[in-house]
N, C-alpha and C positions, 0 to 999 in steps of 0.2 A: 513557608507555612501557607497552607491552602485552607480557606474558609468555604465550605460547601453550604450554600444557603437553602432555606426552605423553599418548597415548591412555589413557583411564580413570584418569588421575591424579585423586585426590579426597581430601578431608579424611578423616583417620583412618589413612592409610598412613604409615609412618615417613618416607619421602622427602618427602611433601607437608608434613608437620609440620616437618621440617628446613628446607624452603624457607621456610615462613611464619615460622619463628623467625629466619632470616637477614633476611628483609624487614622484620620488626618492629624490627630494630636499625638500619635505615637512617635517618639523621637527616632530619627534615622530610618524610618520605615516608609516606603512608597507602595502604592497599590496598583494592580492591573486587574481589570474585570474581564472575565470570559463568560460569554452567554451562549448556551446551546438551545436552539428552538426545536422541540420535538413536535409530534403530531398533536399532542394534547396538552403539553405544558412547556414552560420555559425554565431551564435550569441555569442558575448563575453561580459562578465561582469567583472568589476574590483571592488573588495571589499577593501575599505580603512579601515584598522584596527588601532585603536588608538584613541586619542582625536580629533575628527573631528568637534567639536562644533564651532571652530573658522573659519571653511571653509565656504565660502559663496556659496550657491547653484547656483546662477546666474553666478558667476565666474567660477565654475566648468563646467557649461553647455557650456561655451565658449571655453573650451579646445578642441584640435583636436580629432576627432573621437567620441566625446561624443554626444549621442542623447538625453539622459535624466539622471536625477540624483534623487536618492531616499535617503532620510536621514533615517537611521535605528534608530527606537525608541524602538524596541522590542529586546528581548534577542535572538530570533530565527532569526539570520541574513540572512540565505539563504532561509529557508522555510517560514519565517514569512510573514504575510500579512501587509505590511507597508502602511502608509497613502497615499503617493504619487504614489504607485505602483498599477496600474490597469491592469497589464498584464493578459492574459488568464491563467486559473489555470488547465491545463490538459497536459497530454503527451500521445503519442501513442506508442504501442508496438505490433508488429506482427499483425497489422490490427485492434487492439482493442484499443478503446479510454478510458482513465482513467482520470477523472476530477471531479470537484465539481458540475458539471451540468448533470451528467448521473449516471446510475446504472448498475453494473455488478454482476451476480450471479456465485459464485464458489461453486457448489455442487459436492460432491464426497466422496472418501474414506479417512477417517482420516489416515489410514495406509493401504498401499498396502499389500494384503495377497496372492493372486494368480492371474495368467493371466485370468482365467475364470471370476472372480468377476470384474476385471478391465474392461474387454470387455463388460460385461453386463451393468456396470455402464455407460461407455462411449456411448454405443449404445442407452441407455435410454435418456441420455443428448442430443445426436444428434437428436433423434426422437422428442424431446421437444424443439428444436430450440436453444439449448445452445451451446456456443462456448468456454466456460471456465470451468475449473474443479479444484478440489484439489486432490492431490495424495501424501500421505506421504511415502517417502522412508526411511527417517532418523527420528527416533522417540526418542527424549530424554525422559527418564522416571524417576519418583521419585525413584523407586526401581531398583537396578542393576539386579534383576532377572526377570523383566518384558520384554516383547518383544520390541526390540530396532529398529525394521524395517529391511527390507531386504537389504537396502543400494544400492550400485551400481549395484548389479546383477539383480535387477528388472527394472532398468532404460530403457534398450533397448526395452523391450516389452511394457512398459508404453508409451514411446514416439512413437513407431510404431503404437500402437492402437489409440493414440490420432490423429495421422495423418490419419489413416483409417477412423475415424469418424468425421474429420473436427474440432477437438478441437484445438484452437489457443494458449491458455495460460493455463499452469498448475501451480498452487500455490504449492510450495514444500519447506518444512522447511529444513534448513541446520544448522549444529551445529559446523562445522569446515571448514576452508578454503579449505581443500582437497575435500570437497563435491562439491564445485564449479568446480573444475577440473574434477571430475568424471561426473558431469552433462554435462559440455562442451564436454567432450570426447564422451559420449554416444549420444549426439545430433548430433555430426559430423559423427559418425559411422553409424547412422541411416538415415542420409541425411537431418537433421534439419526439421523433419516433424511437429514440434510444437514449442512453446515458453515456457519459464519457468520464473515465478516470484519467486524469492528467498524469503523465509519467515524466518524472525528472530523471534523465539518464545519467550514467556514471560520469560523463564529461562535465555535467552541470551540478554535481552534488555540492560543490563549494562555490557555486555562483550565487552568492548571498543575496544580491539584489533581486534576482529572479525568485529565489526562495521566499523572500519577504512579500513580493507582489503576489505570488501564487497563494501564499498563506493568508493574505488579506481577503481573498474571495472565499465564499462559503458554498457556492453552487456545486463545485466539482470536488470529489475526493482525489487524493494524490497517492501515487505509487512512487516512492523515492528509492532509487537504486543506490547501493553502496558505491562509494568512489573507487576509481581504478586502483590506486595504490596507497590509499590513506588508511588510517587505523579505523577499527570499528567504532571507537569512541568519537572520532571526528565525524563519521557518517551519521551516528546517532544524534550528534549535536546539530547536524544539518537538518534532520527531521524536526528537531526542537525549534529551529528557526521557523518552520512552517506553523507549528502549533502555537508558538509564542505570539504569532501575528493573528491567531484566531481560528485557524483551520486544523482541527484535531482528527479529521477523517483521513488518517495517514496510514498507508501500508508500507512496511520496510522491505526492500528487495535485496536479496543476496544474489549476485550475478558472477561470482568468481573474482579472484584477485589477479592483477596483472603482474606476473612473474614468470621467468623461464623455468622455475621449479615445477610449474604445472604441465610442461611439455610431456607428451605430445598433445595434450588438450590445449584448447585456446587460452584458458585461464585456469588458475589453481582453484579447484572447487572448495568453497568456504561454507558448505551447508552444515558443518559441525557447529556453526554459530546460530543455527535456528533456535535451539533451546536457550542460548545465552540472551538473544534479543527478547525472547518471550519472558525471560526471568527479569531482565532489567527494565522492560517497558511494557506498556499495555497495547502495543501495536500488533496487529496481525502481521505475519511474516510470509513474504513471497520468495519463492526460489525460481531461478531462471536457468534451467539445465542447458538450454540451447546455446546461450552465450558463454556458459561455463565450459562446456565440452567442445563445441564448435565443429564437430564432424560426425559422420554417420558410422563410425567404427563399431564393430560387434565383438563381443567376447567369444571364447571358444564354445560356450553353451548356446550362442546364437542371440543373446540379448544385447541390444545396443547400449553403448556407454551412456547415452542420453537418458535411457530408461533406467539404467542402474542408478545414476545419481538422482534422478527424480524420486525413485523409491527411497533412497537414503534420506533425502530431504523430508519426505512425507513421514517416514519412520521416526524422524527427529521432531515432528510436530508442525511442519509447514502448513500454512493456511491458504496459500494461493500458489498456483503454478503458472508461470508465463512461458509458453513453449511455441516454437516456430513450426508451422505446417505450411505446405504449399501444394497446389494441384499438380504442378510440374516443377520440381525443385531446380532442374537444370535451366529453367527459364526465369528463375527468380532474379530480380534486380539487386537484391541484397541478401547475403548470407544463405545462398542456396545450398552449399555443402552441409549445413547443419539442419536443414528443414526436413521434417518427417513428411511422409506422403499421406494422402487421404485414406489409402487402403490400410495404413497403420493406425488411423485414428481410433477405431473400435478396440484394437489391441492395446493401444496406449491407455485408453480410459479404463479398460479392465485391469491392466497392470496397476494403475493408480488405485483402483478400488481394492485390490488385494493388499497393497501397501497400507492403505488407510485402515482396513480391517485389522491388520497386524498392529498398527499403532494403537488402535482402540483396545486390542487385547493386552498390549503392553501397559496401557494406562490402568486397566482393570487389575492386572497383576501387581502393579506398583501400589495401587490403593489397598489391595488386600494385604500386602506386605507391611505397609506403613501403619495400618490399623492394629497390627499386632505388637508394635514397639512403642 
């Protein structure tokens, strides 16, 4: 059960202390407090953990400071979409809105290689009206002999160039808690010219200690990718680890499943789960067509597989696209065979626009149909 408190209810005021005193006397019930600090107000929620079936919703609504009550019927307590919970499903970070009602494109380098390529990429994005990008500084690899990323030494010029070209959010994978410290330090030393969305990659989806640590910080939002070969439920519970520690600014990423049934694609494309995640949770959903497909193959009509699956994900309601581009894919240090070229960037964005328009038209059609039954 979730108690959603009145505006600016907080520890220290008499009504709040009265509420907590009452809750502490409930047998077999423990509490966990979540606080969201907005620009103009503080929102507080109290999660009641234990057997809450005997608690009457109307009785709980009459308690001091309580605005509304949600009975949790799903396993995903914090991020789940519960029946009585109709709150907006979005968050804002560094001027960019992330929700189930909009779409953001994160095109960029899978791995940062040199300042020249970073600047060429960011300039192209700016010229095409984009404010977000992906830039990999830390790259976990299957082989210990593969390029692992430049790490902290590339962060200053990446952040400075992002500021120069007006890019507001960079999706950047981390694999260790020290990477958060390095990112924070580099941002502060460069004057905070941009923002960072921490990315938890598929290899770390069940690195529970890392999830807890990332969840305890509130500065950076998080993009959590689905695990390599685990169930959707297991991956959604990984997202719940982040939220249960306090950080609910979480985007869930679908990046393909590891199975040879996906051949000749790199992974089995799992974008049919976009509406499933949106239905089960309040998280925005990201698709990663580059790592799902893994190659620049084209169909007989001339459309690349990467663009086909991107459109499929957007038609299903995706809210974010993480896609690899590179000025010279043949020279990319990581995943060059799947990177799109900068000449293809305007074409890709127009194809995305067409798919999003089709999704909006489908939503209008569904609304008109359901209103008649």
